[in-house]
N, C-alpha and C positions, 0 to 999 in steps of 0.2 A: 449456686449457681454456676452452669459448666462453663459458659461463655465468661465467667471471672477468673476460673483459674490458670487463664493463659490470656491475658487480657488483650484484645485488640477492638475491643469496643470502638476507641477515637485514633483518629489518623496517626497519634502517637505509637499506635501496637507497641507499648513496652511490655509484654507478656508478663506482666507481674499475676502472680498467682495471688488475686485480692481475696480468695475465699481462705487463704492462711495466714491474713491480718496484714499482707503486704501491700503497702502505700504504690497504688501507677504514678504515672507522671501528673496526675490529676490530683492526686493528694488525698484519694478516696482507696480505703478498701472497701470490704463488699458490704459494709454498714451503711444504710441510709441516712445520712443527716439532712435535716432540714432549718433552716433558718426563720422561715413566717410563710405563713398559710393564712390570707385573710382577703379582703377586697381592697380591690387596688385601682387610684382612681386615674392613674398617671399614664395610659398607654393610649394608642388612637384611638378616636373618638368610635368606630365600629366596633372596637374592642372593650374598651370602658364603659361605652353606655352612660346611663343615669346612676345605675345600680355600682358599678364597678366589677371589674373582673378577676376570679377566685385566681389569686397567683398563689402559686408555692414555690419558692425561694428555695435552691436547692446549694449546699455548702460544696464549695469546690470546683474546681473547672479545669478543661485539659487545655485551654488553648493560654491562660495567664497572659495578657496584656499588662503592660507596664504603666498603664492610661486607667487600670479600671476602676469603673466607679464605682461596682460594690465590691471592692478590694478586700473590704472586711470578711464576707464571707468566700472568696475565691479563693484563699491561699490555703496552704496547706492545715492549718488549725482547724480542729473540729467545732466548728460554730454553729450555735443552736441545739438542735436535741436530735437524738438517733430515733429512727421509727422503722416498724416492721413493713412486710406490705400490706397487711391487712389494715395496719392503720392509715397508711398510706390511702387504700382505698375510703376509707371513713372519711378522712379528710376531705378527699374528692366528694365525697358525698353531704358532708357537710357545710360546703361553699356552696353548694346545686342550693340546701335549705334555707342559707344565707342570701338567696336570689341572687349569686351571683350570674351573670352570664352568660359565661363562660368557664372552663377550668384552665388555668395560664401558666402551664408547666416552665419554668425560667430557668436555664441552666443546667439540664437534668441531664444532658448525654452520657455523662460517665455512667450514670444510674439508669441506661436504656433497660436493661434486661427485668430490673426490679419493676419500673415504671409500667412497662409492659403487661406482666404479670399484674400489678395494680389495675390497672385501666381494665384489665378482662375482668378482674373481680368485683370491680364498682359496675361496670356494663350489665354483668349480670345480675346485682342487688338492686337495679332501675336507675343508674346514672343517666341523664338525657341531654347533658348540655352539651355542646361544642368543645372537643379539646384542642388548647394551641399549644405548639410546641416552640416555645422562644429562646431560640440557641446564638451561639457565636456564628454559624454555617461551617464551625468548622465540624464537618462531618464524615462516616463512611458511609457512600452507599449503600452496603449490606445493612447498616445498623438502622438507617430508617427502610431499607425495606422489610424490615421485623414492624415494622409500627404502622405498615401501610392498612389501611381501615380502621385504624385505631386514632388517628390524627384527623382532625377536620381543618384547622389552621395551622400554617408556619408563618413563624414571625424569625426568621434568619438575617441574623446581621451580614452584609457585604462591604469586610472591614477595607480593604485593601486589593486596588489592582497590580501593583508592584510589588513582587516577591523579595526587594530589598526592603521597603518599610514591614511589610509583614515578618521576615525576620527580625528586624531590630525591635520593631515596638512589640512583638506575638512571639518570639523566638520561632516561628512558624513558615519558613520562607516558601514551605509550598502552599500555603494558607490559597492564594488566588484560585489556582487550578481544582484545588480541592471544594472550597465553598461552589465555583460554579457547578461542578458535578452535582453535589450536594443539592444546591437549588433547583435543578436542571429536573432530580429526582422527586421533590415538595411540590416543583409544578404537575410533573406527571401526575401523582396521587390526587391531589385535589383541585385541580384546573383551574380555570378563571374565578373571579372571584363571586359569590353568590351572597345577597341581602336576605337579611329577614325581617320581622318585624321592629317597626323603630327603626330602621337600618342599621341594624346589627350584624356584622360579618358570621355568618354561618361556616362559608367554607372559602378556600382561597389562599393567596400567598401575600404578606406584606415583607418586601426585602428594606430592611433598613442600614441604612448608612449613617455613621456618628461622623462628623467632619473633624479633623484634627487641624490645629494652627499649620499653617505654610503647607499646607500639602494640596492645595486647591486643584492642582493640576491631576493628582492621582483621585479625587473625588470626581473632576470630568472622565475620566476613564473608567471609574465606576459606573456611574452614570450612561455611559455610552456603552457598555457592555451589558448592564442592564436591556436599556432600550435594544440592541440588536439581537440579544438571545432570548428575550420574553416580552417586551411591548407591552402593551395591553393586557396581556394574560397575567401579569403581577400589578401591585401597589407597592408602589415608595415611601420610605417615610426617610425625609433628608433632615437630620437630627442636628442640632447645634446646642447639644446641653452640655459637650465637654466642659468639664470641669478641673482644671489641674490641681492634682494633690502629690507634693515630695518630687516634682520632676527635673530636680537640678540635675542631673545626670543626663536630662534630654534637654539643654535649653531651647531649642526649635520650636519645643512642643510648651515648654512652660508659661505658658500664655491660654486664652481665652480665644474663641472664633471673634473676631472683626464682623461688622453689621457688613461689610463691604464685600468680606471673604463670604460670606452666608448669601447675601443680595446675588452675589455672581453665582454661586452654586444653585440656587433659585432658578436664575435665568437660564441655566443649562439644563436645568431637569424640564423646565416648560416649551425649551426649543427643540428636544427631541420628543415632546409628546406622552411623556410619562406624566401620571397620574397618581394622586397619592395624598401626601402631609406633610406640611412643614410646621416648623417651631417659631411660638413668638421667642422674644429675647427674655424672657421673664421665667423661662426654662431652663436656663443657666446657674448652677447653684446646689450645694446640698440640701437645702430642702426639699427636693424630689427625689431622694434617697431615701427610701423607709428605715427604720430602725428594725434591726434584726435580733430581737430578743426572744424568738421562739414565740411569737403570738401564734395562735393557733394550730399550734402543733400537736400542744397535748391533750387526751382526751378531756373536755370537761364537759358533761352535757348540765345544761340548765332544765327549769321548768317549760320554757317555751320552746327548747330545743329538741326537747322529745316528743311534740307534735309533729314536728319533719321525720316520719319515718315510712318511707314509701311500703305499698303492700306488696305481697308477693304478687310478680307476674303471670298473670292466667288468662291466656286469649288476647281479644284486641278489645282493652279497658280505655274508656274516655271519659272526661266529667265535661259536662257542660251547661248551662244555661236551662231551665225550662222556656220553650219556645210556645209561640202560639199557639202551632201546628201540633205538640204534645197532646194525649191524648190525656185529661185530665181523668180520666174513668181508670184508665192502669195505674196512674202514681196514686189514686184513693184506693185502690187493690192491693196495692202494695204497703199503703200504709195500715191495712185492716191485717193482711197477714203477718205485719210486724206486732201489731199491738197484739193480736192472739198467742201468741207464741213467747212473745216476751213478759207478757203480764198475767198469763194463763194461773200464775201461783200467786199473784197477788191483786188480781180486778176480780172480782165477780164473775164465774163464769154465764150466769144469766144476764150479765149487763155485756161482756165481753158478744155474747151469741147473739146478742138483740142491735147490734152495728148495724143501719140500716146500709146497704149496698151503694157504694160512692158518695157515701158523706163525707168525704174529705175534699171530694172534687171541688165544690164550690170554694173554698179556703185559700186555696192555692192562686189563687188570682188578688189574694189581699193587698191593696195597696201598702207600698213600704216595705214587705216581706220578700226576702230574695228566694227563689229556690233553686237548686244545682242538681242537677241527675246524674248518677254515674251507670253509665252501660257497659256493659261487655256483648260483643256485636254487636250492637245496635240494639240490644234489648235491656229494658231499665232494669237494675239490681238494687240499686239502694238511692235515696235522695237525703238533702240535709238543706234546711231553712234557717236563714238568720235575719234578722233586724236590727233598726236601733230599737235600743230599751225601752219596752212598753210600761216600767216599774220607772215609778215616779220618785221612789228613793236613792235610783241609779243611774239619773239620766243621762252620766257622761260613758258609760257602757254600751257597750255591743253584745247584744241578745243571741246565743246562741238558741235557736227555737226547736229543733230537731234534728236527730240523724237517724233513718229507716234502713232497713236491710231486709232482703227478702229472707226466710229464715232460712236457708240452705247456703247462704253467703255468710251467716255471722261467724266472727271467732277464726277469720282467714287474713286480717288485716285490713281488710276493704273499708272497717271503721275507722281507721286513721287516716285513710285517703280523703274521705268526707270532710273528717274534722281539720285537715290541714287545709281543704279547698275553703270551708265555712271561714277558719281563722285567717286567710287571705283577703275573703272577701270582707271581712269587718275591719282589718286593718287598710283596705282602699279607702275605706269610708271615714277614716280618718280614728278609729277606735282602738286603744292601745288596751283596754282593760274588757274583759269578755265575762258574763255571766250566764248560767244556765239553772232549768230547774230541774230534780229528778225525785224522782219518787223515793223516799226513804228505805223504803222494803225490797227496792231493787236492787238487789248489792250488786250483781255484777255488771250495772251500768257505772255504779256508783266507783268500782274497782276500776272500771274502766278510765276513767275521765280523772281519776288520782293518781294512774299510771302515768297519766300523760300532762300532772303537774299541778290540774286543779285543787284548790282547796275549798272545804267549807267555811262559806262567811259567817254562818251562824245564826241566819234567818230562815225560816221556813214558813210555809202556808198552807192552807188545805186544797185540796182538791176532791172533788164529789163526783162519784161513779154509780148514778140512782140513789138507792138508801146508804148508799157505803160512803163515808170520809176518809180519806187517805192523806199523812203526809210529806210534802215535799219539802225540799232542802234546797236551798242554792249554793251552788257552787261559783267559785271566781277563779280567773286567772291574768295576772298582767304580763300581755304579749311585750317581751324585752326585744325582740328582733322577727324582720317580716320572715314569712313563709309561702312556700309556693304551692301556686295551684299546678298539679299535674293533668293535663288538658289529653296527652295521650301516650299512651307505652307502644 
């Protein structure tokens, strides 16, 4: 990448030719190293939510604080696993498939060009989650400007007000003014906080300040600076989780924050009218530092994760439940067209031709059966139904009743979308096992489900179509992780 051959991405502006394998001040060359990519529960409540934030922890760091809580991955060693831009985009999509509330890019500033490319690729492939830029605050405005429109939420640190402390503990005396300029650009890009369903943050800036022992006066100055520059346009997270590791050379910070120090800072925050988050005393300690073992970095598809594939984005797509105002006749007509196209070589033509118009309309409101519609520009093009098992031999299973598409929309990825939505619906009902019945002679349908991880249970039954009896086989799937419902593209 051109911006890496004379690197000026971070404020260090070291000029290293990282494309030639030379490491910059951050410790990285052009290779992207990721130490962990997994659901993370330990962020602020509107970031982690109930399901977790999709956190991608990048190795190396441009700042290098002496007290770094993630020192295992921020030093010069290549911890984790190397990934390509394409693989990084896949990781983002996989985290969305795990139902992460957002994509949380942790300390990725030194990989900004590669991350920019991966985000654009993932967006083109359907990534729809908010993206967070979780950083030290030590950023150049020019680098941040390249991310404008790609980042929805910024989580910068504002570590120091004093250049002395910044130089002593982070070897960056220019940190205070650099961080203020960077945060100003972040606020310009995303504006005041905007919340979505369940109180989850969709847009905005959360400024984090990690208190250091004996630096209460500097904390007060940081909070005052935030209030003066941005006020209620930002949220503030006042953190007390500082845990000293090997701080013998810095005895003044070789201890934890006292309750008194933190209480005083909380009073400062409240008196300045700042809103945001404070931490409980239990947040102190190594237990809140994740294991950087490379989890989630290597491609490892599972049977269930194969369902989590987004269809090609074509027009204005949405998926929603069948509503009382929806025309049952129109949905029944879709059933009829789908049957006649899919089964024309399997079910006798005379039987298909004799299907009464509107014959499925009445069954759409059967109690206990949930029906979803796939719409393109508000026109119904597909449908899926599911319910609790109607089979007495598998009462603990959820049943996928049907997936139907208009003939013109088959083999284009739309079936994957309906399958994913139905699986999510069954999961929400508490089922971790799914089954369905499919005609034994319907080879395309069987291949579709097998590709998605379904396997034959060995059971079969007979279905009657006039004078013809055809065998149906049962397929099953164990859902070992959640699936996303894609409401709008």
